[in-house]
N, C-alpha and C positions, 0 to 999 in steps of 0.2 A: 255449765251441769244441761244435760240433756232431758227435756219432757218428753212423755210417750209419743208426739207428732215430731222430732227429731227438733225442735226449739230450742235453740240455747242463744246465753244473755249477748249475745253480737249478731240474731237472725237465723236462719234456718242451717241446717248443718250441710247443706250441698252448695248454701251460699257461700260459706267460710271457706269453704272446700275448695268453690273455683275461685276465691278472692283469693287464697293461698298461691294455688298453682297460678294464678296469671302477675303476681309479686315473683313467684321462685320464675317464672320465662324470663319475666324484667331483670330480673338480676342478676341473670347468665348472660342474657344479651349486653347489659352494663359490662359484666365481667367482661364479655372476649371483646367488647367496642375497647378496656381500659386496655388488655393486654396486646391487642392489634395496635395499638398507640404507643404504647410502650415499646414494641417492638422496632417501629419505624421509626422513631426519632430514633436506638441504638442504633438502627442499620444505616441511620443519615449521619450519624456523627460518626462513626466506622469509616464510613464512606469518604468524610470530611475530610478526617486523620489520615487516609489514606491516599486520598488525591498530592494532602501535602508531604508528606512521608517521599511521595512517589517521586516532585520532584528536587528530594534533597538529595538522592545519591540517582546516579544514572553515566551516563557514555558521553561525553563532551570530545566533540574533533575541534580539533586546532590546530596551526599554520602558524612557522614561525617566522618573524621578519631575518635573522639569522641563525643557522642552521648550527645545531652544536660541533656537528662534524669539522665547519668552515673553520671554528675555534683553536679546536685542539682534533689535530687528524684522528683518523681511528673512533671517537669520542661518540656515539647517538643522544648521550642524556649527559644535563651540564652533573647529574648526580653521579656520573663516572668521573667523572674526573677530581685530579689529587689535589694535596692543600695547595702544592705548588704553581698550578698549573692556574686553578680558582684566583691569586692572586695576581697574575701576570696580567689577566683576561679584564681581569677588574684595574688592574693601574694602565691596562692597554685601550681598551677600549669605550671607558664611561669617558665621556665630556671631561672637559677641565673641571665646567663649574658643577657637574654632576659630583666629579671624584674632589673638586674644593669642598663640595657642602658634607659626602661622606667621610674624609676623614675627616672631619669637624667635627660633628657627630660622635664618630669610634673609630679609629685609623684600624685600615686596614687589616694588619697585622695581627690586632686585639679582636678581632674579632672572630666566629666561631664557625665552622664548615659551611651551618645549616643557615647560617645569614650570609652567608659569600655565594652559594646556592643561589637564595633567594632576588640578594644582590642581582646576580649576573641574569637570571631568567628575568627579573624586571626592566633590565637599563640595557641588555644586551643583545637576549637572545629575544626577547619583549614576543611570549606567543599570543594568540589572537583566538576565541572562538568562532568558530562558524557557524557550531548548530549544536545542540545540545537534545539528549532525549530523558527520561527518567526514568527509573527503576523498572517499570514493566514493560515501558517498550525497550528498553538495555538489554530486556528477557527474550523478547519474544520476534525483534527486528535487526537481529545482526544481520541479515543478508543486506537490508537498507542499510543497514553501517557502515559495512563492508565496499556496497555501489557509490555509498557517498563520498568514502575516503576515494576509491579512485575513479570518481571525478575531478575530485579538488586535488590537483598534483601537488606534494610536497607536505599534504596534511596526516594527520595520523588521531587517532581513536584511546583516549585513556579516562579510567570510570575512575570516578572522583564522587569522593563526599561534600557537598560544598557548606556544609556547617563542623565546622575545621574549631583548633583554640584560635590560628591567627586570625579565621573570619572575626572571634569574638574581639581578639585586641586591635585589629587593624583600623582604622579611621575611613572614611567615604572616598573612593575612588571613582576615576572615570571609566578607569577598566576593572570588570567583573571579577576576574581570577584575581582581582588585589583589594576590590571593595569589603568593608567588616563593618560592624553596628557598633563601634566602641563608642565613639561622640553620640547617636543616636541613643544607648543604652544609657550612659551617665547622665544624658540630658531627662530621660522617664524616670530615673531616683530620684533626680533632682526636682524634679515634679512633684513629684506621689510624696516627698518628704514635706513640700511646701503646705500641698493640697490637704496633707494628715493635719498640719502643725497650724493649719488654717480653721480647717472645717468643722474637727471635731473638739473645740474647748467649746467654742458658738453654737455648735451643734446641741453637743450635750446640756449646755446651758441655757437655751433656749425650750428644748425641752423638755426639762426639770420644770424653770417657770411657767408655761402653761398647762403641763401633768400635775402641779404640787400646786402654782399658788393661785394663779389665772382664775377666777371665779369667771361663773357661766352667764356672760354679758354677749351683744350682739358685736360689739368690736372685737371679742377673742375668737367669736364663731366666725367673724369674718378674716383672721386672722388664721385660725386652723383651716378657713377653706380655700385661703391662697397659698398655703403651705401644701395643700395637694394639690392641689393646681400645678404650682411650681414644678412639682416632679415627674411633671408630665410634660413640661415644655420640652423642647427640640432642641437639641445639644446647643446647635447651631446661634439660638437668640442668646446665650448665655456668653459664646465669643463674640456678639455684637455688640452688647453690655458690658462686655472686657476692655473690649476694643476702645469703646467711647471713655469709660470709666477708669479703669487700670495703663490704657496707652496712652490716653492723649491726656485726660485731665487730670491725673498722677502724675504724669510721667517726670515729673521732679523726683519722685520718691521715686519709681519705679525703677528709672534708668541710674539711680544711683548716687544721681548730681548733687542733691544736698549731705552728700559725704566729699568732701574737699580733697581732691589726690583720687578719688578712686572711681571714677564715672569713666565710659567709653560710651564716647557721642554714636559712635558708629548702631549701636542697640535700640535710641528711642524712643525708651520705654517696652520696646519687646524685648522681654527679657526672661529668664525665669521665675521673678518674682509674680510678674503678673499672668502667665501663665500659671502658677500654681492658686493663685489668688480666682482666678476665672473658673478650675476646675474645680475651687473651694465651695464660688456659688454655687458651681452643677448638683456637688454630691451632697448640699446643706439641707434643702429638705429631707434628702431621701433618710441621712442620720438625723433628723427632729422627728420623721415620724417612725423611725426605729427603737426610738431611743423611747419614745413614749409609749410605745408599744413592750417596750422590754417594764419601764414602772407601771403599767397600766398592769403585767401581769403578777406582780409582789400582792399578795396576799392583804386586805386593810387590815386584818388583826394582827401582824407584823408590826403596823402601824400605832393602833392601838395597846398595846402591848408597850411600846418605845415611850408612848405620853403616857403611861398608866406609871411608871418608874419616874414621872418628871423630868422626861426628856422634852429637851423644844423640838418644834418642827422642822430647823436646819440639824440638828443632830439625830433626828429624826432620817434624814435623807441619804443625808450623809456614815451614817454608821450603819445605818437598817435596809436601805431602799437600795443605794446604790450596790453597796458588796453584793447583795442577793441579784440583782439584774444584768451586772456587770458583763458576764459571760454572753449574755442576748445583747446589748450594746455592742459589744466588741463585734458581733455575727456581722448584726448590718453595718456598722463601720467598714470591716472587711470587705464586703459583697459594694459597698458603696466607693472604694477605694480602688478595687477589681475594672469598677465600669470607667471610673477613672482614666484610668494605664491605659485604657484599649483607646479612649477618644482623641480624633481627629479633629474633627470639623473644627471646635472653637478652637483650636491652635494654630491651624490656619488660618483664621479671621483676624486673631491678634498679631502674625504676620511671624511666627514659625518659624525659621528658615527651613528649607525641604535640600538644600547642598550646602555642608558644612564643616570642616574638618577641623575647629577650631574644638578642644575639648573643654566646658564650661568648667569655669572656675571658682565662680559663686553664683551668688542671687541675682544678681545682676549681671550674668552674660545672655549674651546670647545663644539658642539652644536649638535643637533638633531632637526629635524621640521616632522610637522604632515604631509606632504607629503611621506617621508621619513618611519615615523613610522606605514604610514596606509599601503605600502608595507612589511614592515618588518610582519607586522603585518598577511597580505592576504597571504603571503605566506607559514603561518604556517598548518599545516595538523586540529588540534584541531578545531571544528566546534565552540566555544566559540571565540576565534579573528576574526571570520570573524563577531560575532556580534560586539566587540568592536571598530570593524576597519569600520565598519556601523555608528557607533557614532563617530568616531573620522571624517569620511567623513560629516554626517551633524554639525558637529561642524565648519571643514574647510569652508564649506562652510555658516554660519551661520558668523562667521570672515570676509569673504570676502565680504557678504554683511555687516556686518557693517562700512570694512572700503571701500569700496566703495559708501555708501550710507554718512558716515562722509566726504568722498573726492567733492562729489558732494553739498551737503549745504556746505560747505568751499568755494567751486567754485563759489556758485552761491551768497552766503555774499561779495566777493571780485567785481565780478561781476554788484555787484549794485552799491556799495561804489566806483567801479571807474566809471561807468554810472554818478554817483550823482554828484563825482568831475570834469566831464569833462561838 
């Protein structure tokens, strides 16, 4: 209320008005800062995505070891060959060793036209990449592309997508035109599975103990502090820990030599099991912290209500607290696994392969992952490897989106079921 002199409960009316105007200006400034920051972040994200997509599509200038017209007169492309011509070229132009291997895998007569075209191109025509352009360069540098083709006799340009079904299904190769990510993709899936199986039950169990059972004493406060510190430790340190513990100390276990007849001595402990457990240690503090925060968010009135009807502490946690917090727990786990999916340094330290063409068949197999494969291709000087690295990055992003979408859908289904049961 105002008195005769303009005095209010908060001071002079003029002072209050000045204070409100100052707060309004400050709020407007911070509002502009937030909008600018968000716009800048979105802009950088768009530029990042565009730079990746730009390398996935575009012109590639190729040159053949053997021209198709030298194999069949009047045919400028292998795709123009008819069935009889494809079979004849495959039988007469393939070396004896390759022909025996091809016939052993699947007889030429039983192969599809598409398989025969790929076979002839890979082993007979043998195209090589001279130079590549991104999508934007393909649109704006047409004259430069034509000039480059003119300077390299026998070369030709083709517009291609480096991300294709064959790229997903092919294994690694020294030829960027034939290289694929199948082995690395399977390795990533195996690693994430082991990481989840190892870290999730231990992380949730540790969080339940620290939040629901542990007393507030110096030891438990020290444990809590160390868990927070471990969540910020550089990932390469976990790689060194995994190398010392899982690869060297636990080598009989992680290599599978404790199981008679199933050991692959070439792995020497550098297996999927070692990689998954190392990444499990990496994400364990994150899962513990997120689970504790989820348990803290459950109202104490829910616990008191359960105790009031005679429930034990564990019954209260299992039937009341966990169902209410399961969506938050799974959200934290999804974020932790997403981080693990993109990790490279710990796996390189424990000895993951940078070039391997054998698909992993179990937890005791040697392995590589998509991030390691991307790193290896990106380090090569040839331009074509930049294109297939970009295609692998897009594949990794798609895998991440699929994994997160599946986990979120599963989380929502579990949450709805628990709430209906409650």
